[in-house]
N, C-alpha and C positions, 0 to 999 in steps of 0.2 A: 732848877725846880718849880713845875707845874705851883701856880698860886692860884687858890680858891676863894672865893670872898663867901662862905654859912649867912644861914638868912639873921641869925646873931649876929651881922660883923663879923665875926672872927676870923683871921684868918691859918689857913690848912695849906700844909704841904706832903704833896703826894704825886707817886710816879706810875707805870702801871707796873716796871719789871719793878724785882728785889733788890739789895745791893748781890743778892749770886747773883742773879742773872744778869747785873751790869758788872760785874769782876769776870763770869764766863766769856760774853763779849769781848770784851777789851784783851781780854785773854785769847781768846779766836783771833781776833784782828791782829794782836801780836804777840805771840807764843813763845819772843824769850824775853818779852818785856820784865825788868826789873818789878818787881811788890811794892816798891815808892813810887814809880807812874802810873801803875793800875789802878793805886789807892787815890793817886790825885788824880785820874780821869774818874773817878766814879764820884769822888767825893767823899770817904772814908778817911780813916787815917789807916798808918800801916799797918799795924796790929790788926784794926778790923780785918784789911786783905787779908793777912798771913793767915785767920781765921777758915773766913768765909774757901777761903783756896784750900785747905786742911777740908771742912766741909765735904767741898767740891771733891776730893782726889777720895774720902774714905766713904763717899755716895759712889763710886765708879765713873764722876762727867769728865775727872782731866785726871790725867796720870804725869808727873812730875819727875824730870832726867837731869841727875847735873852733869854738866858741856863743861867742863871748867873750873872755872870762879860764878858763875851763870845760872840759874837752873831755864832746860827750855820744858814750856808745858806742849800735851798731847790732849785735846780733846777727843772725849769718843762722842759722834754726835748721835750713836742708836741709844742711849739711855733716855730709859723715858723720865717725863716729868713727874713729880710728887704727887701734886694736887689731884684727888681722885677725878677732877672734872676733866684733867686733860691726860691721863693716868694711859690712855690709848696712845699717846704721840710720843715721838721720840725729843732731844731736843735739837736736833739740827735741825729740824722744820725753820726753831727761833734763829739757828745763826744762820741760816740762809737768810733769812729776811732782810738784816741787822749785816753779812759783811759783805765783803767785795770778793766775785767770783774770780778763783787764782787761774792762770789760763791752763795746769795740769784738769783741774777741773772740769773748766770748760770744753775742752779736747776730747773730755770724755762723753759715758751716757750721760744723755739728762732722766735726771730725776725729778721727780717732781715731788715739790716739797717738802710734802707730808710721808712720803715714803723714805725723805733723809734719816 
């Protein structure tokens, strides 16, 4: 986590992405990941990861499918950011910045990240 020292000597930790963004990216990188592993990657508790996934699912950003004893997640890249300053952008643009391109995506039509 990034640490900055303020003018008063106090130390503050912050990042540009929220835990919701980090969970969405972790799931985009590994759609069959266990929430325990997602929580560890993001640096939150498993219960917090469960709550975030529930928020993302309720918001329509991802869908959970039960496959045997595991969950598999499908992300909808056409969902829009929630903050009014970015509401005209789709989360697919963020995913494109931080997730590797798969061979099926590479062979398909090229899309500008803002159009994703």
